[in-house]
C-alpha positions in Angstrom: 76.2 8.6 53.1 76.7 10.6 49.9 75.6 9.4 46.5 79.2 9.3 45.4 80.3 6.9 48.1 77.1 4.5 48.3 77.9 1.2 46.5 75.8 0.4 43.4 74.0 -2.3 45.0 74.1 -3.9 48.5 72.9 -7.5 48.8 72.5 -9.8 51.9 71.2 -13.2 52.3 69.9 -14.2 55.8 68.0 -16.9 57.5 65.3 -15.5 59.7 64.4 -16.6 63.1 61.4 -18.3 61.6 63.7 -20.4 59.3 62.7 -18.6 56.0 65.5 -17.4 53.8 65.4 -13.7 53.1 67.3 -11.7 50.4 67.7 -8.0 51.0 68.8 -5.7 48.2 69.5 -1.8 48.4 70.3 0.3 45.5 70.0 3.6 44.0 66.9 3.8 41.5 68.1 4.1 38.0 67.5 1.9 34.9 70.9 0.2 34.9 71.0 -0.5 38.5 67.4 -1.9 38.4 68.5 -4.4 35.8 71.4 -5.4 37.9 69.3 -5.6 41.1 66.7 -7.9 39.2 69.6 -10.2 38.1 70.8 -10.3 41.8 67.4 -11.1 42.9 67.0 -13.8 40.4 70.1 -15.5 41.2 69.4 -15.3 44.9 66.1 -16.8 44.6 67.6 -19.4 42.4 70.1 -20.2 45.1 67.1 -20.7 47.4 65.8 -23.4 45.3 62.9 -21.5 43.5 61.8 -23.3 40.3 62.5 -21.6 36.9 58.8 -21.1 36.4 58.3 -19.3 39.8 61.6 -17.4 39.0 59.9 -16.0 35.9 56.9 -14.9 37.9 59.0 -13.2 40.4 61.2 -11.5 37.9 58.4 -10.1 35.9 56.4 -8.8 38.9 59.5 -7.2 40.4 60.5 -5.7 37.0 57.0 -3.9 36.8 57.1 -2.8 40.3 60.9 -1.4 40.1 60.2 0.2 36.9 57.3 1.9 38.4 59.2 3.1 41.2 62.1 4.6 39.1 59.6 6.0 36.4 57.2 7.6 38.7 58.2 7.6 42.5 61.6 8.7 41.6 61.0 10.6 38.2 62.9 13.5 39.6 65.5 11.8 41.6 68.0 9.3 40.0 69.6 8.9 43.3 66.6 7.6 45.4 67.2 4.5 47.4 64.9 1.4 46.7 65.1 -1.3 49.4 63.8 -4.8 48.6 63.2 -7.7 50.9 62.2 -11.0 49.4 61.2 -13.9 51.9 61.0 -17.2 50.7 58.5 -19.1 52.7 57.5 -23.0 52.2 54.7 -22.2 49.6 55.0 -18.4 48.8 57.4 -15.5 48.2 56.7 -12.2 50.0 58.4 -9.1 48.9 58.4 -5.6 50.4 59.7 -2.7 48.3 60.4 0.5 50.2 61.3 3.8 48.7 61.0 7.6 49.8 59.7 8.9 46.3 56.4 10.3 45.4 53.3 8.5 47.0 51.2 6.5 44.8 48.1 8.6 43.5 45.5 8.7 46.4 48.1 6.8 48.5 46.7 3.4 47.3 48.0 0.8 45.1 46.2 0.9 41.8 43.8 -1.7 40.7 42.9 -0.6 37.1 40.8 -2.3 34.7 42.9 -3.8 31.9 43.4 -1.3 29.0 41.8 -1.9 25.6 44.2 -3.6 23.5 42.5 -2.4 20.4 43.7 1.0 21.0 47.3 -0.5 21.2 48.3 1.6 24.2 52.1 1.9 24.7 51.6 1.5 28.6 49.1 0.9 31.2 49.5 -2.7 31.6 51.8 -2.7 34.7 49.6 -2.9 37.5 47.2 -5.2 35.6 50.2 -7.6 35.3 51.2 -7.1 38.9 47.7 -7.8 40.2 47.1 -10.8 38.0 50.3 -12.5 39.0 50.3 -11.9 42.7 47.9 -13.2 45.4 48.4 -10.3 47.8 49.1 -6.6 47.2 49.1 -3.9 50.0 50.4 -0.4 50.3 51.0 2.2 52.9 52.6 5.5 52.9 54.5 6.0 56.4 56.8 8.7 57.5 57.5 9.8 54.0 58.2 6.4 52.6 56.2 4.1 50.1 55.9 0.3 51.5 54.5 -2.0 49.0 54.1 -5.6 50.1 53.2 -8.4 47.6 53.0 -12.2 47.9 52.6 -15.0 45.2 52.2 -18.7 45.8 55.0 -21.0 44.6 53.7 -23.5 42.2 56.6 -25.9 42.3 57.3 -26.3 46.0 59.7 -29.3 45.7 62.7 -27.1 46.8 
């Protein structure tokens, strides 16, 4: 399908065989579409009954990840596809982010030491935020595609 005919964002909610709810989002990586995808994900998770506090965590983590994909993996390709799968389990959210952009350096998910705030860096906090707010992070590069998986516990499981 050409870039001209691909819809801005595709979204699908499904109930998996294991009973977990899954939200699937597919879009072309650019800043405006990323903001809209984040909005769609937030509303989808809200529809799944996720608490506002857990929604804020999910939104911040996903914003960091998706901005990294757009800025680094697809730095030279504003039409690169980004696929997101959010799975709501009883006590956690699992997310899988897939793209065909550049691989992560060394083909591993970064695990940096926090930057020195005294130097007032403009960036460099993204992966520190992602690592601090998630319970699991894994990355593989397979068949020319990046596959980042994360998970974080839900703190309010009264849904």
